C-alpha positions in Angstrom: 127.0 141.4 176.0 128.4 138.6 178.0 128.3 135.0 176.8 129.6 131.7 178.0 132.6 130.7 175.9 132.3 127.0 176.9 128.7 126.9 175.7 129.6 128.3 172.4 132.5 125.8 172.0 130.1 123.0 172.8 127.5 124.3 170.3 130.1 124.5 167.5 131.4 120.9 168.3 127.9 119.4 168.3 127.1 121.2 165.0 130.2 119.8 163.5 129.5 116.3 164.6 125.9 116.6 163.3 127.2 117.7 159.9 129.6 114.8 159.7 126.9 112.3 160.7 124.3 113.6 158.3 125.7 111.9 155.1 126.0 108.6 157.1 122.4 108.8 158.4 121.1 109.7 154.9 123.0 106.8 153.5 121.6 104.3 156.0 118.1 105.6 155.4 118.7 105.3 151.7 119.9 101.7 152.1 116.9 100.8 154.2 114.5 102.3 151.7 116.2 100.5 148.9 115.9 97.2 150.8 112.3 97.8 151.4 111.6 98.6 147.8 113.6 95.5 146.7 111.6 93.3 149.0 108.4 94.8 147.8 109.4 94.2 144.2 110.2 90.5 144.9 106.8 89.9 146.6 105.1 91.6 143.7 106.9 89.3 141.2 106.1 86.2 143.4 102.5 87.0 143.5 102.5 87.4 139.7 104.0 83.9 139.5 101.3 82.4 141.7 98.8 80.2 140.1 95.2 81.5 139.9 92.8 80.7 142.8 91.0 78.1 140.6 94.2 76.1 140.1 93.8 72.7 142.0 95.9 72.5 145.1 97.7 75.8 144.7 97.6 78.7 147.2 100.6 80.9 146.9 98.3 83.7 145.5 96.7 84.2 149.0 100.0 84.8 150.9 99.7 87.7 153.4 101.4 91.0 153.1 103.5 90.2 156.2 105.0 86.8 155.5 108.0 85.4 157.5 110.2 82.4 157.3 108.4 80.9 160.2 104.7 80.1 160.6 102.3 78.3 163.1 99.5 76.4 161.6 98.2 74.9 164.8 97.5 76.2 168.3 97.7 74.5 171.7 93.9 73.9 171.4 94.1 71.9 168.3 93.8 68.1 168.6 96.8 66.1 167.4 100.4 65.4 167.9 102.4 68.7 167.8 105.3 68.7 165.3 107.9 71.2 164.0 109.4 70.8 160.5 112.2 73.0 159.4 114.7 73.0 156.5 116.6 75.0 153.9 115.7 75.8 150.3 118.7 75.6 148.0 119.3 76.6 144.4 119.6 73.8 141.8 123.2 73.2 142.8 121.9 71.9 146.1 124.4 73.9 148.0 123.6 77.7 147.7 120.7 78.9 149.9 117.7 80.3 148.0 116.3 83.3 149.9 112.9 84.8 149.0 111.3 81.5 148.1 107.6 81.3 148.9 106.4 78.0 150.3 102.7 77.3 150.5 101.6 74.2 152.4 98.5 72.5 153.8 97.4 69.2 155.3 94.5 67.4 156.9 93.6 67.4 160.6 94.2 64.4 162.8 91.1 62.7 161.4 92.2 63.0 157.7 89.9 65.9 156.9 90.8 69.1 155.1 88.2 71.9 155.0 85.2 71.6 157.3 82.1 73.8 157.4 83.1 77.5 157.1 86.8 76.7 156.4 88.9 77.0 153.2 88.8 74.0 151.0 92.4 73.2 152.1 91.4 73.3 155.8 92.6 75.3 158.7 96.1 73.8 158.6 97.5 75.9 155.8 100.1 78.7 155.6 102.9 80.4 153.8 106.6 81.1 154.5 109.2 83.2 152.7 112.7 81.9 153.1 115.2 84.2 154.8 118.6 85.2 153.6 119.9 81.7 154.6 117.2 80.0 152.8 115.5 78.8 156.0 111.9 77.9 156.7 110.1 76.5 159.6 106.5 75.6 160.5 104.7 74.3 163.6 101.5 72.2 163.2 100.0 68.9 164.1 100.8 65.6 162.5 98.2 64.9 159.7 96.3 61.7 159.2 95.4 59.6 156.1 92.2 60.3 154.3 89.4 58.3 156.0 88.9 54.7 154.7 91.8 54.9 152.3 95.3 53.6 152.1 96.9 57.0 151.2 99.8 57.9 153.4 99.5 61.0 155.6 101.2 63.9 153.9 101.8 67.7 153.8 101.2 69.3 150.4 103.8 71.9 149.4 104.2 74.4 146.4 107.2 76.6 145.7 107.0 80.0 144.0 109.9 82.5 143.4 110.3 85.8 141.6 111.3 83.9 138.4 109.6 80.6 138.9 106.0 79.8 138.4 104.2 78.2 141.4 104.5 74.4 141.2 104.2 71.3 143.3 107.1 69.6 145.0 107.0 66.2 146.7 104.7 66.1 149.6 106.2 65.5 153.0 105.6 61.9 154.2 106.4 60.4 157.5 108.7 57.4 158.0 106.9 54.5 159.7 103.6 55.2 157.9 102.4 51.8 156.7 100.7 53.3 153.7 103.8 54.7 152.1 104.0 52.8 148.8 107.0 51.4 147.0 106.5 53.8 144.2 106.5 56.8 146.6 109.8 55.6 148.0 111.3 55.1 144.5 110.3 58.5 143.3 111.0 60.4 146.5 113.1 63.5 145.8 112.3 63.8 142.1 110.4 67.0 142.7 112.1 69.2 145.3 115.3 67.1 145.8 116.6 65.6 148.9 114.4 63.3 151.1 110.7 64.2 151.5 110.1 61.2 153.7 111.0 62.5 157.1 111.5 60.9 160.5 109.8 62.7 163.4 112.0 62.5 166.6 111.0 63.8 170.0 112.2 67.3 170.9 111.8 69.7 173.9 108.4 70.3 175.2 106.9 67.2 173.7 107.3 68.6 170.1 108.1 66.0 167.4 110.7 67.5 165.0 112.0 66.7 161.5 114.0 68.3 158.7 113.0 68.6 155.1 115.5 70.4 152.8 114.4 71.4 149.3 116.2 72.0 146.0 114.7 74.3 143.4 
């Protein structure tokens, strides 16, 4: 029987390369699987640390299965001044990024109202973010307004939950230039969540107002 020697050599070479590559591929697959399992475990622990649905102002327990470090609370159709707020969550030392930190946030619409008919009690401008490996988070929304007929400063409520920390409030985001920010709020700014929660919105590209609010666990 005649056969092609070149074809046989090619076959043996490809078989050898495949044999060498198999442990590497298996290892990569194993690492990916371990990573997915680890992330799943973290999310399970975070959900266990979320406050019950009846807890006033809390909302971590509702976070979706697919949660990113970025979220959009508003669309182009929503009334209000577009804004983008980003920041980094740090460990208590204020220097080391804190990945896998769940942030729940919500705020009023441009008229100072939360939930309208058919909406969640916290309104439509609510969402969740899970900080990435660098501790980063970012959300797009519209600038909220004060409650109607009150002197409360406009604000964004925020809670923090981790795999080993029960969901709890941090200082709400306030906006520099708001005439309703009280002396007490300025004196106590940063006590819960560290850094400066009173942010200054500055114009960015595309007419988007931007600000930074870092957080310390």
